C-alpha positions as CSV (number, residue, x, y, z in Angstrom):
1,M,1.9,71.2,-42.2
2,S,0.2,68.0,-41.3
3,R,3.4,66.5,-40.0
4,R,3.2,68.8,-36.9
5,R,-0.5,68.2,-36.3
6,Y,-0.4,64.9,-34.6
7,K,-3.5,62.6,-34.3
8,A,-2.2,60.9,-31.2
9,A,-3.6,61.5,-27.8
10,Q,-2.9,65.0,-26.7
11,K,-2.4,66.2,-23.2
12,T,-5.7,66.7,-21.4
13,A,-6.4,70.2,-20.3
14,G,-6.5,70.5,-16.5
15,T,-4.2,67.6,-15.6
16,S,-1.8,68.2,-12.8
17,P,1.8,69.4,-13.6
18,G,4.2,66.5,-14.0
19,T,1.7,64.1,-15.5
20,I,3.6,62.0,-18.0
21,T,1.3,61.8,-21.1
22,Y,2.9,61.1,-24.5
23,V,2.1,63.7,-27.1
24,G,3.2,62.8,-30.6
25,R,2.8,60.6,-33.6
26,E,1.8,57.0,-33.3
27,V,4.6,54.5,-33.1
28,E,4.3,50.8,-33.6
29,H,7.8,49.6,-32.4
30,A,8.8,49.2,-28.7
31,T,11.3,51.5,-27.0
32,R,14.9,50.5,-27.6
33,I,17.4,51.2,-24.8
34,T,21.2,51.1,-25.2
35,R,23.6,51.5,-22.3
36,I,27.1,52.5,-23.1
37,E,29.8,52.7,-20.4
38,F,33.2,54.0,-21.3
39,N,36.5,55.6,-20.1
40,Q,39.8,56.3,-21.6
41,N,40.8,52.6,-21.4
42,D,37.8,50.6,-22.4
43,Y,34.1,50.7,-23.2
44,R,31.0,48.4,-22.8
45,V,27.8,48.4,-24.8
46,D,24.6,46.8,-23.6
47,D,22.0,46.9,-26.5
48,S,19.7,44.2,-25.1
49,G,17.0,46.8,-24.5
50,R,16.2,45.5,-21.0
51,L,15.0,47.9,-18.3
52,S,17.7,46.4,-16.1
53,A,20.2,48.4,-18.2
54,C,18.7,51.6,-16.8
55,Q,20.3,51.3,-13.3
56,L,21.9,54.5,-12.1
57,P,25.7,54.2,-12.0
58,H,27.6,54.8,-8.7
59,I,28.4,58.4,-8.1
60,E,32.2,57.5,-8.0
61,A,32.0,55.1,-10.9
62,E,35.2,54.9,-13.1
63,H,33.1,54.9,-16.3
64,I,30.9,57.4,-17.9
65,T,27.4,56.0,-18.5
66,W,25.4,57.0,-21.5
67,L,21.8,55.7,-21.6
68,D,20.4,56.1,-25.1
69,V,16.6,55.8,-25.2
70,D,15.1,55.4,-28.7
71,G,11.4,55.9,-28.5
72,I,9.5,58.0,-25.9
73,H,6.0,56.7,-26.6
74,Q,6.0,54.0,-23.9
75,T,5.5,56.2,-20.8
76,H,6.0,53.3,-18.4
77,V,9.6,52.9,-19.7
78,I,10.2,56.6,-19.3
79,E,8.8,56.6,-15.8
80,T,11.1,53.7,-14.9
81,I,14.1,55.5,-16.2
82,G,13.1,58.6,-14.3
83,R,12.9,56.7,-11.0
84,Q,16.3,55.1,-11.6
85,Y,18.0,58.3,-12.4
86,K,16.0,60.5,-10.0
87,L,14.7,62.7,-12.8
88,H,12.0,65.3,-11.9
89,S,8.4,64.6,-13.1
90,L,8.3,68.0,-14.9
91,L,11.4,67.0,-16.8
92,L,9.9,63.7,-17.8
93,E,6.7,65.5,-18.9
94,D,8.8,67.6,-21.3
95,V,10.6,64.5,-22.5
96,V,7.4,62.8,-23.7
97,N,5.8,65.9,-25.2
98,T,7.1,66.2,-28.8
99,E,5.5,69.7,-29.1
100,Q,7.7,71.1,-26.3
101,K,9.8,74.0,-27.5
102,P,13.6,73.9,-27.1
103,K,14.7,74.9,-23.7
104,L,17.5,74.4,-21.1
105,E,16.8,74.0,-17.4
106,F,18.7,73.0,-14.2
107,Y,17.0,70.8,-11.6
108,D,18.5,71.0,-8.1
109,D,22.0,71.8,-9.5
110,N,22.7,68.2,-10.2
111,I,20.7,67.6,-13.3
112,L,20.9,69.6,-16.5
113,F,18.0,69.2,-18.8
114,V,18.2,70.1,-22.5
115,T,15.4,69.6,-25.1
116,L,15.8,70.5,-28.8
117,K,14.8,69.4,-32.3
118,M,16.6,67.3,-34.8
119,L,15.7,68.4,-38.3
120,H,15.4,66.0,-41.3
121,S,14.7,67.1,-44.9
122,S,12.2,65.1,-46.9
123,K,13.4,64.7,-50.5
124,Q,9.9,63.6,-51.8
125,V,7.8,66.5,-50.5
126,D,10.4,69.2,-49.8
127,E,9.5,69.8,-46.3
128,V,11.4,69.8,-43.0
129,D,10.5,67.2,-40.4
130,A,11.4,67.6,-36.7
131,E,12.4,64.9,-34.3
132,H,12.1,65.6,-30.6
133,I,15.4,65.2,-28.7
134,S,16.0,65.5,-24.9
135,F,19.1,65.1,-22.7
136,A,19.5,64.7,-18.9
137,L,23.0,65.3,-17.8
138,G,24.3,64.2,-14.3
139,K,27.6,64.0,-12.6
140,N,28.9,61.0,-14.5
141,F,26.0,60.0,-16.7
142,L,23.9,61.3,-19.6
143,V,20.5,60.1,-20.7
144,S,19.4,60.9,-24.3
145,F,15.8,60.5,-25.4
146,Q,14.8,60.6,-29.1
147,E,11.7,59.8,-31.0
148,E,11.6,56.3,-32.5
149,R,13.2,56.4,-36.0
150,T,14.4,53.7,-38.5
151,S,18.0,54.9,-37.8
152,D,19.8,56.1,-34.7
153,I,21.0,59.7,-35.3
154,F,23.7,59.3,-32.6
155,T,25.4,56.4,-34.3
156,P,28.4,58.5,-35.4
157,V,29.2,59.4,-31.7
158,L,28.8,55.7,-30.7
159,E,31.2,54.7,-33.5
160,R,33.8,57.2,-32.2
161,I,33.5,55.8,-28.8
162,K,34.2,52.3,-30.2
163,A,36.9,53.4,-32.5
164,S,39.5,54.8,-30.2
165,A,40.2,56.6,-26.9
166,G,39.7,60.0,-28.5
167,K,38.2,63.2,-27.1
168,T,34.9,61.6,-26.3
169,R,36.5,58.7,-24.3
170,R,39.0,61.1,-22.4
171,N,36.3,63.6,-21.4
172,G,33.3,63.4,-19.2
173,A,29.5,63.3,-19.7
174,D,29.4,67.1,-20.4
175,Y,31.6,66.6,-23.4
176,L,29.4,63.7,-24.5
177,L,26.5,66.1,-24.3
178,Y,28.3,68.6,-26.5
179,A,29.2,65.8,-29.0
180,L,25.5,64.8,-29.4
181,M,24.3,68.4,-29.7
182,D,27.0,68.9,-32.3
183,V,25.5,66.1,-34.3
184,V,22.1,67.8,-34.1
185,V,23.5,71.1,-35.3
186,D,25.5,69.5,-38.1
187,Q,22.2,68.1,-39.4
188,Y,20.8,71.7,-39.5
189,F,23.4,72.6,-42.1
190,E,22.4,69.5,-44.2
191,V,18.8,70.6,-44.1
192,L,19.8,74.2,-45.0
193,D,21.9,72.9,-47.9
194,H,18.9,71.1,-49.2
195,I,16.8,74.2,-48.9
196,G,19.5,76.3,-50.5
197,S,19.6,74.0,-53.5
198,Q,15.9,74.3,-53.9
199,L,16.2,78.1,-53.8
200,D,18.9,77.9,-56.5
201,K,16.6,75.9,-58.8
202,L,13.8,78.3,-58.3
203,E,16.0,81.3,-58.9
204,D,17.3,79.8,-62.1
205,R,13.8,79.0,-63.2
206,I,12.6,82.6,-62.5
207,V,15.6,84.8,-63.4
208,L,17.0,82.9,-66.4
209,G,13.6,83.1,-68.2
210,Q,12.6,79.4,-68.0
211,I,9.4,80.7,-66.4
212,T,8.2,82.2,-69.7
213,D,8.6,79.1,-71.7
214,N,5.2,78.0,-73.0
215,S,6.1,74.4,-72.7
216,R,6.5,74.7,-68.9
217,I,3.1,76.1,-67.9
218,E,2.7,73.5,-65.2
219,T,6.1,74.4,-63.8
220,R,5.3,78.1,-63.8
221,Q,2.1,77.5,-61.9
222,Q,4.1,75.5,-59.3
223,T,6.7,78.2,-58.7
224,L,4.8,80.5,-56.4
225,P,3.5,77.6,-54.2
226,E,7.0,76.3,-53.9
227,L,8.3,79.7,-52.8
228,Y,5.6,79.9,-50.1
229,N,6.4,76.3,-49.0
230,L,10.1,77.2,-48.7
231,K,9.2,80.4,-46.7
232,R,7.1,78.3,-44.4
233,E,9.8,75.7,-43.9
234,L,12.4,78.4,-43.2
235,T,10.1,80.0,-40.6
236,Y,9.6,76.7,-38.8
237,T,13.4,76.0,-39.0
238,R,14.2,79.4,-37.5
239,R,11.8,78.8,-34.7
240,V,13.5,75.6,-33.9
241,V,17.1,76.8,-34.2
242,W,16.9,80.3,-32.7
243,P,16.4,79.2,-29.0
244,L,19.6,77.1,-29.1
245,R,21.8,80.2,-29.3
246,D,20.4,81.5,-26.0
247,M,20.6,78.0,-24.5
248,I,24.3,77.6,-25.3
249,G,24.9,81.2,-24.3
250,S,23.4,80.5,-20.9
251,L,25.7,77.5,-20.4
252,L,28.7,79.7,-21.2
253,R,27.7,82.4,-18.8
254,E,26.6,80.4,-15.8
255,E,29.0,78.4,-13.7
256,N,27.9,74.9,-12.9
257,A,29.7,71.9,-11.6
258,L,28.2,69.7,-14.4
259,I,30.0,71.7,-17.1
260,Q,33.8,71.3,-16.8
261,P,36.1,74.2,-17.9
262,G,37.6,72.0,-20.7
263,T,34.3,71.7,-22.4
264,L,33.6,75.5,-22.6
265,P,35.8,76.0,-25.8
266,Y,33.7,73.3,-27.5
267,L,30.5,74.9,-26.4
268,R,31.7,78.3,-27.8
269,D,32.5,76.6,-31.1
270,L,29.0,75.1,-31.1
271,Y,27.6,78.6,-30.3
272,D,29.4,79.9,-33.4
273,H,27.9,77.1,-35.5
274,I,24.4,77.9,-34.3
275,T,24.9,81.5,-35.1
276,Q,26.1,80.7,-38.6
277,A,23.0,78.5,-39.1
278,I,20.7,81.4,-38.0
279,E,22.4,83.8,-40.3
280,T,22.0,81.4,-43.2
281,I,18.3,81.0,-42.4
282,D,17.9,84.8,-42.3
283,S,19.7,85.3,-45.6
284,Y,17.4,82.6,-47.2
285,R,14.3,84.3,-45.7
286,E,15.4,87.6,-47.2
287,L,16.0,86.0,-50.5
288,I,12.5,84.6,-50.9
289,P,10.6,87.9,-50.9
290,G,13.0,89.1,-53.7
291,L,12.4,86.0,-55.7
292,M,8.6,86.5,-55.2
293,D,8.9,90.0,-56.5
294,V,10.9,88.9,-59.5
295,Y,8.3,86.1,-60.2
296,L,5.4,88.5,-60.0
297,S,7.2,91.1,-62.1
298,T,8.0,88.4,-64.8
299,V,4.3,87.2,-64.8
300,S,3.2,90.8,-65.0
301,N,5.5,91.6,-67.8
302,R,4.4,88.5,-69.7
303,M,0.8,89.5,-69.2
304,N,1.6,93.1,-70.5
305,S,3.3,91.6,-73.5
306,V,0.3,89.5,-74.3
307,M,-2.0,92.5,-73.8
308,K,0.2,94.6,-76.1
309,T,0.0,92.0,-78.9
310,L,-3.7,91.8,-78.6
311,T,-4.0,95.5,-78.6
312,I,-1.9,95.8,-81.8
313,F,-4.1,93.3,-83.6
314,S,-7.2,95.1,-82.4
315,A,-5.8,98.4,-83.7
316,I,-5.0,96.8,-87.1
317,F,-8.4,95.2,-87.5
318,M,-10.4,98.2,-86.3
319,P,-10.2,100.2,-89.6
320,L,-10.6,97.1,-91.6
321,T,-13.8,96.3,-89.7
322,F,-14.9,99.9,-90.2
323,I,-14.5,99.5,-94.0
324,V,-16.2,96.1,-94.1
325,G,-19.1,97.5,-92.0
326,I,-19.6,100.4,-94.4
327,Y,-19.9,98.2,-97.4
328,G,-22.0,95.7,-95.6
329,M,-24.9,98.1,-95.4
330,N,-27.8,97.2,-97.6
331,F,-28.4,100.6,-99.4
332,D,-29.4,100.6,-103.1
333,Y,-27.5,103.7,-104.0
334,M,-23.8,103.2,-103.1
335,P,-21.6,104.2,-106.1
336,E,-18.8,101.8,-105.3
337,L,-21.2,98.8,-105.5
338,R,-21.6,99.3,-109.2
339,S,-17.8,99.6,-109.9
340,P,-16.4,96.6,-111.8
341,N,-13.2,96.8,-109.8
342,G,-14.6,98.0,-106.5
343,Y,-13.9,94.7,-104.7
344,Y,-10.1,94.9,-105.7
345,Y,-10.0,98.5,-104.8
346,T,-11.4,97.8,-101.3
347,L,-8.9,95.0,-100.7
348,G,-6.1,97.1,-101.9
349,A,-7.1,99.9,-99.5
350,M,-7.3,97.5,-96.6
351,A,-3.9,96.0,-97.4
352,A,-2.4,99.5,-97.6
353,I,-3.9,100.4,-94.3
354,T,-2.6,97.2,-92.6
355,T,0.9,97.7,-94.1
356,G,0.9,101.4,-93.0
357,L,-0.1,100.5,-89.4
358,L,2.6,97.8,-89.1
359,I,5.3,100.2,-90.4
360,Y,4.1,102.8,-87.9
361,F,4.1,100.4,-84.9
362,R,7.5,99.1,-85.9
363,R,9.0,102.6,-85.9
364,R,7.4,103.4,-82.6
365,G,9.0,100.3,-81.1
366,W,5.7,98.6,-80.3
367,L,6.6,95.5,-82.4
């Protein structure tokens, strides 16, 4: 699980609360800032990346302002945005700490802070990678923070804003928050689909008997580590997804001016999707121990079959070895040694004993 053990500078123990110290993987590129202003009639996009785009909109502005910050490793940029949007230092501390657990918190009833994880499935190494995402919701603005990536995960929402005056353009910043969180939750299902396909392959390999194929020894040896790896990834995924249900539930229960009544049905739908994702994770986690038991039973049965075969051969050769041992003694007075046909009689007796034992084992069902 090296992907979650960063080598970057960690928060120093004993620092005062609110100290903005980046905790995460090393990033080479500069922070990218995109400012989007929109309403039902039009929209404007400023992707110059200049800090001047971070200015706080007027409280009575006709447009909703969405500030998308891609890259949280440059703390001076985060501090500037925090001053412009009057964000609490504790909030900014959680923004730049990629090891922060998902949570929801209100600051002075005028800022809603949400932090969660965006999950990505790696096709090469079959492990789940997490991206730290944070949101700061105000009266008519939303600031989104995401770790630096090669692609912007919120591009679909931006494309919807550009395409037409749909729900996103007609509603406020709270609906925009829902739309961005919905993108994150949809990605959970893609990750779970990938894990499910991996489980199906392992199940076919174990249950359909491919695991006993002698030409797939290497594959058999990889089965148990793959099962443990999937179990580990599901445990991590559950730890990331589980808090979201309580977070959305608290938004639905608590009345706040930042969340409009018209957004509540969408949040309830998001709550249902998160519940469905958790149930899928739990079903996968229950399936893995069953597959492990089947795998171990198959290996044990195969071992028992090998031991039975070796035991049968031992039982057949035991009387033959006894006969050979008797006539291998160097005594001068053994009547059979002087018999002209003694050699053929002995071989015939050994063949008869072997045939008799084979017939007996066959009737007993041991062969």
